[in-house]
Wavefront OBJ file of the C-alpha trace (Angstrom):
o trace
v 41.971 40.664 0.814
v 43.520 38.864 4.094
v 40.887 37.974 6.995
v 40.639 40.715 9.779
v 41.196 39.552 13.478
v 37.999 41.494 14.366
v 34.291 42.074 13.286
v 34.008 44.193 10.291
v 31.526 45.786 11.758
v 31.481 49.837 12.391
v 33.561 50.302 14.990
v 33.180 46.837 16.191
v 36.443 45.563 18.454
v 34.647 42.091 18.830
v 37.094 39.085 17.673
v 34.618 36.585 18.860
v 33.423 35.650 15.248
v 30.519 33.544 14.043
v 29.221 31.634 10.952
v 27.684 34.739 8.868
v 25.646 33.930 5.841
v 25.817 36.057 2.942
v 22.292 35.690 1.851
v 19.745 35.116 4.856
v 19.131 31.709 5.431
v 15.216 32.360 5.263
v 15.727 32.402 1.381
v 17.347 28.966 1.405
v 14.288 27.542 3.645
v 11.950 29.107 1.387
v 13.498 27.536 -1.594
v 13.150 24.060 0.151
v 9.669 24.249 0.504
v 9.480 25.310 -3.370
v 11.163 22.421 -4.303
v 10.082 20.075 -2.102
v 13.827 18.780 -1.267
v 17.408 19.737 -0.372
v 18.763 22.680 -1.933
v 21.807 22.401 -4.355
v 24.839 24.817 -3.993
v 26.722 25.143 -7.162
v 29.923 27.097 -7.629
v 33.380 26.637 -9.535
v 34.785 24.932 -6.493
v 31.538 22.503 -5.400
v 28.598 21.122 -6.723
v 26.845 19.841 -3.307
v 23.523 19.153 -1.360
v 25.233 20.415 1.369
v 25.376 24.173 2.704
v 21.530 23.899 2.953
v 21.024 27.421 4.126
v 23.816 28.687 1.988
v 27.418 29.868 2.136
v 28.710 31.893 5.034
v 32.014 33.030 6.255
v 33.437 32.702 9.896
v 35.801 35.355 9.772
v 33.762 38.404 9.307
v 31.099 39.365 11.766
v 30.351 38.913 15.375
v 26.766 37.759 16.363
v 26.037 41.234 17.595
v 26.870 43.036 14.502
v 25.254 39.920 12.243
v 22.321 40.038 14.436
v 22.074 43.660 13.613
v 22.040 43.574 9.956
v 19.333 40.647 10.127
v 17.166 42.785 12.149
v 17.461 45.902 9.836
v 17.684 44.525 6.684
v 17.639 40.701 5.955
v 14.167 40.023 8.220
v 12.316 42.676 6.964
v 13.517 42.328 3.263
v 12.643 38.607 3.309
v 8.779 39.651 4.344
v 8.590 42.335 1.895
v 9.765 40.341 -0.999
v 7.896 36.984 0.461
v 4.471 39.307 0.376
v 5.503 40.865 -3.295
v 6.123 37.072 -4.660
v 2.645 36.395 -3.894
v 1.162 39.356 -6.150
v -0.130 39.290 -9.355
v 2.015 40.754 -11.619
v 1.345 42.213 -15.240
v 3.582 41.847 -18.224
v 5.563 43.343 -19.717
v 5.715 45.883 -17.113
v 4.549 46.562 -13.438
v 4.134 49.097 -11.084
v 3.333 48.608 -7.180
v 2.893 51.321 -5.044
v 3.641 51.726 -1.454
v 7.032 49.625 -1.578
v 10.055 50.494 0.688
v 12.494 50.300 -2.062
v 15.224 51.785 -0.196
v 14.751 48.803 2.259
v 15.219 46.643 -0.775
v 18.249 48.629 -1.871
v 19.838 48.553 1.548
v 19.384 44.962 1.888
v 20.997 44.380 -1.421
v 23.876 46.611 -0.280
v 24.423 44.353 2.623
v 24.511 41.461 0.836
v 27.426 42.989 -1.607
v 29.023 44.233 1.339
v 29.364 41.014 3.323
v 30.706 39.382 0.082
v 33.286 42.102 -0.610
v 34.831 41.896 2.823
v 35.177 38.117 2.642
v 38.154 36.360 1.637
v 36.429 33.268 0.410
v 37.782 32.509 -3.167
v 34.239 31.800 -4.255
v 33.753 35.523 -3.574
v 37.062 36.847 -5.006
v 35.172 38.586 -7.956
v 32.686 40.458 -5.633
v 34.591 43.938 -4.978
v 32.894 47.372 -4.051
v 35.989 49.027 -4.947
v 36.246 52.112 -2.993
v 32.581 51.816 -1.843
v 33.358 49.229 0.931
v 33.702 51.895 3.945
v 30.973 53.896 2.915
v 28.750 51.000 2.165
v 29.358 50.169 6.005
v 28.788 53.624 7.306
v 25.289 53.593 5.336
v 24.296 50.088 6.751
v 25.136 51.316 10.326
v 23.162 54.717 9.763
v 26.117 57.111 9.794
v 25.399 58.007 6.631
v 22.266 58.048 4.471
v 21.900 55.645 1.577
v 21.330 58.638 -0.635
v 25.016 59.560 -0.568
v 26.028 56.605 -2.097
v 25.182 58.147 -5.430
v 27.107 55.493 -7.430
v 24.981 52.999 -6.090
v 21.484 52.325 -7.971
v 19.404 49.314 -8.359
v 16.773 48.224 -10.807
v 14.131 45.569 -10.608
v 13.074 42.870 -13.212
v 10.859 39.924 -12.702
v 11.359 36.571 -14.306
v 8.743 35.391 -16.561
v 6.759 32.692 -15.180
v 8.168 29.166 -15.741
v 8.821 26.259 -13.630
v 12.019 26.493 -11.206
v 12.562 30.176 -11.211
v 11.164 30.888 -7.708
v 13.141 28.207 -6.468
v 16.651 29.580 -7.658
v 18.801 32.194 -6.116
v 22.477 33.282 -6.605
v 25.234 35.260 -5.096
v 25.585 38.588 -6.916
v 27.057 37.935 -10.472
v 29.384 40.357 -11.745
v 27.407 41.375 -15.121
v 28.739 44.497 -17.569
v 25.310 46.348 -18.584
v 25.800 47.833 -22.067
v 23.689 51.137 -22.112
v 23.794 53.124 -25.013
v 27.177 51.994 -26.461
v 28.963 52.364 -23.175
v 29.665 49.850 -20.412
v 28.524 50.256 -16.792
v 29.909 47.893 -13.986
v 27.592 46.353 -11.817
v 26.034 42.956 -10.671
v 23.085 40.804 -11.517
v 21.512 39.193 -8.088
v 18.848 36.522 -9.009
v 16.396 36.173 -6.011
v 13.359 33.985 -5.668
v 11.629 35.124 -8.871
v 13.276 38.524 -8.860
v 16.191 40.015 -10.893
v 17.966 42.579 -9.309
v 20.425 44.459 -11.273
v 22.895 46.995 -9.400
v 24.893 49.444 -10.802
v 28.211 50.637 -9.069
v 29.181 53.420 -11.258
v 29.303 57.335 -10.373
v 28.099 58.523 -13.880
v 24.287 59.174 -14.326
v 22.185 56.495 -16.064
v 20.351 57.567 -19.233
v 17.408 59.653 -18.329
v 14.766 56.909 -19.303
v 15.993 54.670 -16.765
v 14.976 56.859 -14.093
v 11.487 55.704 -13.348
v 13.094 52.275 -12.945
v 15.495 53.151 -10.119
v 14.612 51.755 -6.905
v 16.882 54.108 -4.822
v 14.513 56.608 -2.775
v 11.286 55.411 -4.395
v 8.223 53.987 -2.832
v 6.925 52.324 -6.151
v 8.286 49.447 -7.318
v 8.727 49.721 -11.208
v 9.956 46.991 -13.336
v 9.920 44.754 -16.203
v 9.390 41.284 -17.067
v 12.406 38.940 -18.613
v 12.604 35.495 -19.682
v 15.239 33.715 -17.388
v 16.440 31.602 -20.032
v 17.700 34.824 -22.167
v 19.684 36.334 -19.200
v 23.398 36.501 -18.632
v 22.981 34.713 -15.412
v 21.084 31.736 -16.904
v 24.407 31.325 -19.235
v 26.512 31.355 -16.484
v 24.673 28.848 -14.752
v 24.354 26.538 -17.592
v 28.077 26.668 -18.124
v 28.477 25.798 -14.648
v 26.043 22.767 -14.612
v 28.083 21.799 -17.468
v 31.234 22.269 -16.015
v 30.147 19.762 -12.976
v 28.531 17.202 -15.498
v 25.283 17.442 -13.868
v 22.925 16.074 -16.645
v 19.979 15.541 -14.601
v 20.271 19.182 -13.255
v 20.584 20.623 -16.672
v 17.339 18.877 -17.878
v 15.238 19.999 -15.021
v 16.838 23.661 -14.916
v 14.490 26.627 -16.279
v 16.548 27.457 -19.248
v 16.316 26.513 -22.870
v 18.971 23.559 -24.263
v 21.814 25.005 -25.927
l 1 2 3 4 5 6 7 8 9 10 11 12 13 14 15 16 17 18 19 20 21 22 23 24 25 26 27 28 29 30 31 32 33 34 35 36 37 38 39 40 41 42 43 44 45 46 47 48 49 50 51 52 53 54 55 56 57 58 59 60 61 62 63 64 65 66 67 68 69 70 71 72 73 74 75 76 77 78 79 80 81 82 83 84 85 86 87 88 89 90 91 92 93 94 95 96 97 98 99 100 101 102 103 104 105 106 107 108 109 110 111 112 113 114 115 116 117 118 119 120 121 122 123 124 125 126 127 128 129 130 131 132 133 134 135 136 137 138 139 140 141 142 143 144 145 146 147 148 149 150 151 152 153 154 155 156 157 158 159 160 161 162 163 164 165 166 167 168 169 170 171 172 173 174 175 176 177 178 179 180 181 182 183 184 185 186 187 188 189 190 191 192 193 194 195 196 197 198 199 200 201 202 203 204 205 206 207 208 209 210 211 212 213 214 215 216 217 218 219 220 221 222 223 224 225 226 227 228 229 230 231 232 233 234 235 236 237 238 239 240 241 242 243 244 245 246 247 248 249 250 251 252 253 254 255 256
């Protein structure tokens, strides 16, 4: 995708674009407090303690549209996730009432949409396919999120172990094997939570219904050991690729 000469916000003609972060900088600041030091950014292209507040693109949004997304989704979602992070979770499943799950779904859609409209090569594997424009309409309140029926979000919590709350990642393309079929989607690790995003028009098997966040005011989820997840394997391969032995030893993943 080539960069637009103007902002990607709905109906926005502005060509005065800013450094727009894909994930709110507040999460990177929080992780710096968890880790007590500098953040490390790792991808196939870089391994650096630069980019302290995460990856950004200077060719997707103007200040007004980026600020709108921040006020509508980023800031309230950060506050909500931070409030959930201090709660006691009971294994193997959890159920927390009075949670604005549609806010979480819309926030995650914001991250995916920002990534999908970028031409940065690090994000070339993130694509909303035919849902890019409908997602923009949802984010700018031109269409309810319930109309985006192919988009569903589920949540897991990483089992407590050192380091899991000091990690986050851009969404990772991940196939989900459900009842013998493969479903297209992404895994989005974020400060102790694991959001699983399905982008597929087919209905999910019915026993997943209680765990779908969309339209719910109760956060249902389950625990998962980070070391056993798809994203842990991807992260370890990335660290091995960069030869970061120190990071691998401190990484909350079982040694291979």
